[in-house]
C-alpha positions as CSV (number, residue, x, y, z in Angstrom):
1,X,-0.1,-0.2,0.0
2,X,2.7,2.5,1.0
3,X,4.3,1.8,-2.5
4,X,1.0,2.4,-4.1
5,X,0.6,5.7,-2.2
6,X,4.1,6.7,-3.4
7,X,3.5,5.8,-7.1
8,X,0.1,7.5,-7.3
9,X,0.9,10.6,-5.1
10,X,2.9,11.8,-8.3
11,X,-0.5,11.7,-10.3
12,X,-1.5,14.8,-8.7
13,X,1.7,17.0,-10.3
14,X,-0.3,16.9,-13.5
15,X,-3.8,16.8,-12.1
16,X,-3.2,20.0,-9.9
17,X,-1.0,21.6,-12.5
18,X,-2.5,21.7,-15.4
19,X,-38.6,9.7,-4.6
20,X,-38.3,7.4,-8.1
21,X,-35.2,5.6,-7.7
22,X,-34.4,5.1,-11.3
23,X,-32.0,7.3,-13.0
24,X,-33.5,10.7,-14.0
25,X,-34.9,11.1,-17.8
26,X,-32.7,13.2,-19.9
27,X,-34.4,16.6,-19.7
28,X,-34.2,19.0,-23.1
29,X,-33.0,22.4,-22.2
30,X,-34.7,25.6,-22.9
31,X,-33.4,28.6,-24.0
32,X,-34.9,31.7,-25.5
33,X,-31.8,32.3,-27.8
34,X,-31.5,31.0,-31.2
35,X,-28.1,30.6,-32.6
36,X,-26.7,29.3,-36.1
37,X,-25.6,25.9,-36.2
38,X,-21.8,25.8,-35.7
39,X,-19.7,25.0,-39.0
40,X,-17.2,22.2,-39.3
41,X,-13.6,23.5,-38.2
42,X,-11.2,23.5,-41.0
43,X,-8.0,24.9,-39.9
44,X,-7.1,21.1,-39.0
45,X,-7.6,20.1,-42.7
46,X,-3.8,19.6,-43.5
47,X,-3.7,17.3,-40.4
48,X,-3.1,13.7,-41.2
49,X,-3.0,10.8,-38.6
50,X,-1.7,7.3,-39.3
51,X,-2.0,6.5,-35.5
52,X,-5.8,7.6,-35.2
53,X,-7.1,6.9,-38.8
54,X,-10.4,5.5,-39.1
55,X,-10.9,3.4,-35.9
56,X,-7.0,2.5,-35.2
57,X,-6.3,3.1,-31.4
58,X,-9.5,4.0,-30.3
59,X,-11.3,2.1,-27.4
60,X,-14.6,3.8,-27.7
61,X,-15.7,5.1,-31.1
62,X,-19.1,4.9,-33.3
63,X,-17.4,3.1,-35.9
64,X,-15.8,0.3,-33.9
65,X,-17.3,-2.9,-34.2
66,X,-16.7,-4.0,-30.8
67,X,-17.2,-1.0,-29.1
68,X,-16.0,-0.8,-25.2
69,X,-18.5,1.9,-24.4
70,X,-21.5,-0.4,-26.2
71,X,-22.9,-2.3,-22.9
72,X,-24.8,0.0,-20.8
73,X,-27.3,-2.2,-18.8
74,X,-27.6,-1.1,-15.2
75,X,-29.1,-2.5,-12.0
76,X,-30.6,0.4,-9.9
77,X,-30.7,0.1,-6.3
78,X,-33.0,1.8,-4.0
79,X,-32.4,3.2,-0.7
80,X,-34.9,0.4,0.8
81,X,-32.2,-2.0,-1.3
82,X,-35.0,-2.9,-3.8
83,X,-33.4,-4.1,-7.1
84,X,-34.4,-3.8,-10.9
85,X,-32.4,-4.0,-13.9
86,X,-32.5,-1.1,-16.6
87,X,-31.8,-2.2,-20.0
88,X,-30.0,0.5,-22.4
89,X,-28.2,0.9,-25.7
90,X,-26.1,3.5,-26.9
91,X,-28.1,6.4,-28.6
92,X,-28.8,5.9,-32.2
93,X,-28.3,9.1,-33.6
94,X,-27.5,11.4,-30.8
95,X,-27.0,15.2,-31.7
96,X,-23.7,15.9,-30.0
97,X,-20.0,13.8,-29.0
98,X,-18.0,13.3,-26.4
99,X,-14.3,13.3,-26.3
100,X,-12.9,11.7,-23.5
101,X,-9.2,11.1,-22.0
102,X,-8.6,8.7,-19.3
103,X,-6.7,8.9,-16.1
104,X,-3.3,7.3,-14.9
105,X,-4.1,3.6,-15.0
106,X,-1.9,1.8,-17.4
107,X,0.0,-1.3,-15.8
108,X,2.5,-1.2,-18.8
109,X,6.1,-1.7,-17.1
110,X,7.6,1.3,-19.0
111,X,7.4,5.2,-18.2
112,X,5.0,5.5,-21.2
113,X,2.5,3.0,-22.0
114,X,2.2,1.7,-25.5
115,X,-1.0,1.8,-27.6
116,X,-2.1,-1.9,-27.0
117,X,-4.2,-1.1,-24.0
118,X,-4.6,-3.5,-21.1
119,X,-7.4,-4.4,-18.9
120,X,-7.1,-1.8,-16.5
121,X,-7.2,1.2,-19.3
122,X,-10.3,-0.6,-20.7
123,X,-12.2,-1.3,-17.4
124,X,-11.5,2.3,-16.3
125,X,-12.9,3.9,-19.8
126,X,-16.1,1.6,-19.1
127,X,-16.2,2.8,-15.8
128,X,-15.9,6.5,-16.2
129,X,-17.2,7.3,-19.7
130,X,-19.5,4.4,-21.3
131,X,-22.6,5.5,-20.0
132,X,-22.2,8.9,-21.7
133,X,-23.1,6.8,-24.8
134,X,-26.6,7.0,-23.8
135,X,-26.7,10.7,-25.0
136,X,-23.6,11.3,-27.3
137,X,-21.3,9.3,-29.5
138,X,-18.3,8.7,-27.4
139,X,-14.5,9.1,-28.7
140,X,-11.9,7.5,-26.5
141,X,-8.6,7.3,-27.8
142,X,-5.7,4.9,-26.3
143,X,-2.5,7.1,-25.8
144,X,0.8,6.7,-24.8
145,X,0.3,8.0,-21.1
146,X,2.4,8.0,-18.1
147,X,1.9,4.8,-16.6
148,X,1.5,3.8,-12.9
149,X,5.1,2.2,-12.9
150,X,6.4,5.5,-14.8
151,X,5.3,7.4,-12.1
152,X,8.0,6.0,-9.6
153,X,10.4,6.5,-12.2
154,X,10.4,10.3,-12.7
155,X,7.9,10.0,-15.6
156,X,6.3,13.3,-15.2
157,X,9.2,14.7,-17.2
158,X,8.6,17.3,-20.3
159,X,9.6,14.7,-22.5
160,X,7.1,11.9,-21.4
161,X,4.5,14.2,-20.5
162,X,5.1,15.4,-24.0
163,X,4.6,12.1,-25.7
164,X,1.4,11.5,-24.1
165,X,-0.1,15.1,-24.7
166,X,1.1,14.5,-28.3
167,X,-0.9,11.8,-28.8
168,X,-4.1,13.3,-27.2
169,X,-3.7,16.4,-29.4
170,X,-3.3,14.0,-32.3
171,X,-6.4,12.1,-31.7
172,X,-8.3,15.4,-31.1
173,X,-7.4,16.9,-34.5
174,X,-8.4,13.5,-36.1
175,X,-11.4,13.6,-34.4
176,X,-12.4,17.4,-35.5
177,X,-11.0,16.8,-39.0
178,X,-12.4,13.6,-39.8
179,X,-15.4,12.9,-37.5
180,X,-16.9,16.1,-36.0
181,X,-18.8,17.7,-39.0
182,X,-19.8,20.7,-37.0
183,X,-21.2,18.9,-34.0
184,X,-21.1,20.2,-30.7
185,X,-18.7,18.2,-28.3
186,X,-18.0,17.5,-24.7
187,X,-14.6,17.3,-23.4
188,X,-14.5,15.0,-20.6
189,X,-11.2,13.9,-18.4
190,X,-10.1,12.6,-15.4
191,X,-6.8,13.2,-13.3
192,X,-3.9,12.8,-15.9
193,X,-6.6,12.9,-18.4
194,X,-7.8,16.2,-17.2
195,X,-4.5,17.5,-17.2
196,X,-4.0,17.0,-20.9
197,X,-7.5,18.4,-21.6
198,X,-6.5,21.5,-19.8
199,X,-3.9,21.9,-21.9
200,X,-5.7,21.4,-25.0
201,X,-8.4,23.8,-23.9
202,X,-5.6,26.5,-23.1
203,X,-3.9,26.2,-26.1
204,X,-6.2,24.9,-28.9
205,X,-9.8,25.6,-27.8
206,X,-9.9,29.0,-25.7
207,X,-8.0,31.2,-28.2
208,X,-9.8,29.8,-31.3
209,X,-13.3,31.0,-31.9
210,X,-14.0,28.4,-34.4
211,X,-13.2,25.5,-31.8
212,X,-15.0,27.3,-29.1
213,X,-18.1,27.2,-31.2
214,X,-18.1,23.7,-31.0
215,X,-17.7,23.3,-27.5
216,X,-21.1,22.2,-25.6
217,X,-18.9,22.1,-22.3
218,X,-15.5,20.6,-20.8
219,X,-15.8,18.4,-17.6
220,X,-12.2,18.0,-15.9
221,X,-12.6,15.7,-12.8
222,X,-10.1,15.0,-10.1
223,X,-7.9,18.2,-11.1
224,X,-7.5,22.0,-9.9
225,X,-8.5,24.6,-12.5
226,X,-8.1,27.9,-11.3
227,X,-11.0,30.5,-11.5
228,X,-10.2,32.5,-14.6
229,X,-7.8,30.2,-15.8
230,X,-9.4,30.1,-19.3
231,X,-10.0,33.5,-20.9
232,X,-13.1,32.7,-22.8
233,X,-14.6,29.8,-21.4
234,X,-16.6,30.5,-18.3
235,X,-17.3,28.2,-15.3
236,X,-20.8,26.7,-15.9
237,X,-23.6,28.0,-13.9
238,X,-26.5,26.3,-15.4
239,X,-27.5,23.0,-17.1
240,X,-29.0,25.3,-20.1
241,X,-25.6,27.0,-20.4
242,X,-23.2,25.9,-23.3
243,X,-19.5,26.4,-24.0
244,X,-18.4,26.4,-20.3
245,X,-16.4,24.4,-17.7
246,X,-17.2,22.1,-15.1
247,X,-14.7,20.8,-12.9
248,X,-14.4,19.6,-9.2
249,X,-12.4,17.4,-6.8
250,X,-14.2,15.0,-4.5
251,X,-13.7,14.6,-0.7
252,X,-15.6,13.2,2.3
253,X,-17.5,16.2,3.9
254,X,-16.4,14.8,7.1
255,X,-12.9,14.8,6.3
256,X,-12.2,18.1,4.4
257,X,-8.9,18.6,2.8
258,X,-6.1,19.9,5.1
259,X,-3.3,21.8,4.1
260,X,-0.9,19.5,1.7
261,X,-3.9,17.9,0.1
262,X,-3.4,17.0,-3.5
263,X,-6.6,18.6,-5.2
264,X,-8.9,21.5,-4.8
265,X,-6.2,24.2,-4.4
266,X,-6.5,27.0,-7.6
267,X,-3.0,28.5,-6.8
268,X,-1.8,32.1,-7.5
269,X,-4.5,33.5,-5.2
270,X,-7.3,32.2,-6.9
271,X,-9.9,29.4,-5.7
272,X,-10.2,26.2,-7.4
273,X,-13.2,26.0,-10.1
274,X,-15.9,23.6,-8.2
275,X,-19.4,23.1,-10.2
276,X,-21.8,20.5,-8.3
277,X,-23.6,18.7,-11.2
278,X,-26.2,17.5,-8.6
279,X,-27.2,21.2,-8.3
280,X,-27.0,21.9,-11.7
281,X,-29.5,18.8,-12.5
282,X,-32.0,20.2,-10.3
283,X,-31.6,17.6,-7.4
284,X,-31.0,20.0,-4.6
285,X,-27.6,18.5,-4.3
286,X,-28.5,14.9,-4.3
287,X,-26.1,13.1,-6.1
288,X,-26.9,9.8,-8.5
289,X,-23.9,7.8,-8.1
290,X,-23.2,5.0,-10.7
291,X,-20.3,2.6,-10.2
292,X,-19.0,-0.4,-12.1
293,X,-19.9,-3.9,-11.0
294,X,-16.5,-5.2,-11.9
295,X,-13.8,-3.9,-9.4
296,X,-11.3,-1.8,-10.9
297,X,-8.4,0.7,-10.1
298,X,-10.8,3.5,-10.5
299,X,-14.6,3.9,-9.9
300,X,-15.1,0.5,-8.2
301,X,-16.2,0.1,-4.7
302,X,-16.4,-2.7,-1.7
303,X,-19.6,-3.9,-0.6
304,X,-21.4,-4.1,-4.1
305,X,-21.0,-7.6,-5.6
306,X,-22.9,-10.0,-7.5
307,X,-24.3,-8.0,-9.8
308,X,-25.1,-9.3,-13.5
309,X,-25.1,-6.0,-15.2
310,X,-21.9,-4.0,-16.0
311,X,-23.1,-1.0,-14.0
312,X,-25.0,-0.5,-10.5
313,X,-26.8,3.0,-10.0
314,X,-27.4,4.4,-6.3
315,X,-29.9,7.2,-7.0
316,X,-29.7,10.0,-4.3
317,X,-27.4,8.1,-2.3
318,X,-25.0,11.1,-1.6
319,X,-25.4,14.8,-0.7
320,X,-23.0,16.9,-2.7
321,X,-21.8,20.7,-1.5
322,X,-19.0,23.0,-2.9
323,X,-17.3,23.9,-0.1
324,X,-14.4,26.2,0.6
325,X,-12.2,25.6,3.7
326,X,-8.9,27.5,4.0
327,X,-7.0,27.4,0.4
328,X,-9.3,24.6,-0.7
329,X,-12.5,24.6,-2.8
330,X,-13.9,21.1,-2.9
331,X,-17.2,19.0,-3.8
332,X,-17.8,17.5,-0.3
333,X,-19.9,14.4,-0.2
334,X,-21.9,12.8,2.8
335,X,-24.5,10.1,3.2
336,X,-27.9,11.7,2.0
337,X,-30.4,9.5,4.1
338,X,-29.4,7.9,7.5
339,X,-31.6,5.0,6.8
340,X,-30.3,4.0,3.6
341,X,-29.6,0.4,3.3
342,X,-27.0,0.6,0.5
343,X,-23.4,0.4,1.6
344,X,-22.9,4.2,1.0
345,X,-20.5,4.3,3.7
346,X,-18.1,2.7,1.5
347,X,-18.4,5.3,-1.1
348,X,-17.0,7.9,1.3
349,X,-13.8,5.8,2.3
350,X,-11.1,8.0,1.3
351,X,-9.0,4.8,0.3
352,X,-5.7,6.5,-0.6
353,X,-5.7,8.7,2.5
354,X,-7.1,12.1,3.2
355,X,-4.7,14.0,0.8
356,X,-6.3,12.2,-1.9
357,X,-9.9,12.6,-0.7
358,X,-12.4,10.4,-3.0
359,X,-10.2,10.8,-6.1
360,X,-10.6,7.2,-7.2
361,X,-14.3,7.9,-7.7
362,X,-14.6,11.5,-9.1
363,X,-16.0,10.3,-12.3
364,X,-18.8,8.0,-10.5
365,X,-20.1,9.9,-7.4
366,X,-22.5,12.1,-9.4
367,X,-22.1,10.2,-12.8
368,X,-25.9,10.3,-13.8
369,X,-26.1,14.1,-12.7
370,X,-23.4,15.0,-15.1
371,X,-24.9,12.8,-18.2
372,X,-28.0,14.7,-17.8
373,X,-26.4,18.1,-17.2
374,X,-24.1,17.6,-20.5
375,X,-27.5,16.4,-22.4
376,X,-29.3,19.5,-21.5
377,X,-26.1,21.7,-22.3
378,X,-26.0,19.9,-26.0
379,X,-29.7,20.9,-26.4
380,X,-28.9,24.5,-25.8
381,X,-25.7,24.4,-27.6
382,X,-27.9,23.3,-30.8
383,X,-30.6,26.2,-30.4
């Protein structure tokens, strides 16, 4: 465990630097403003990629014969432990896309991973982004990230991070050039993935009106984005707001981050962005948790075994609130109902210690809320 903590601690360098118990129906957003549909972005027209051409080196892609984001069936578990299976399929013709970059999860022995993805990478992608396929086309590239082993070998150098970011940029340009066709897109990342997307937003999207016009929203989880860090991409304040940023780092409300904690500090005298998706979804802060049934490095939780569906939904299991304590602004989670029969307390266990908070579950603790919010933002973006 000590070695795991040492290895994982380096992840923070990139991550910080750079009722009815069923899942809610995806509500359509409403807006009074009518905007023309965005035009396809053409400044990448000269970009050619052998690495990401067609469906090469994509873990999730709408044209893949075997898409890792294709199995969405979910067991819904109510507070009284009543269970029902909700069948689900990827949306047939969704109106927007999701471009996702996964966190540090590769078990390859080198400093940078190869492009032959391992089980940990696949499980993480499924856990964090597969269910978004119910509302958007999901594009999830494999990339030569800094691995878990690489972190203990000084892997967060300019060269190794540059290799990883170069892949993300290559995949992004290929997606925009070959597949986007003027569609709205949500950028989704966690930890190392958020770090790469934060750089991509700063260097590619924020300064370029043509790319900003495509942005439905950016969801950067398990990282610290300072308020005002992006000049022309504001913080989201509504589910009917498009072209904005959602970001937060998760901690147990009962164990708020102390000085030296890894996430939630904006730096340079500015607060870290904290957007509560459970509030934006209109649930008064009650978070709809979704975790994978199969244990994995990120997203899994003890106490939930024996399910036949790939996902388990725990609607309204937690209460979430953005909180500032000292230099930290974070999304604090606590059990919503004392009589809840589900293993909610296990969700609040900070398994890597208080400095990490609930980092391993950032993408899961309010997943259904996030999915609803981006769907509503996409509707607003289309109008």
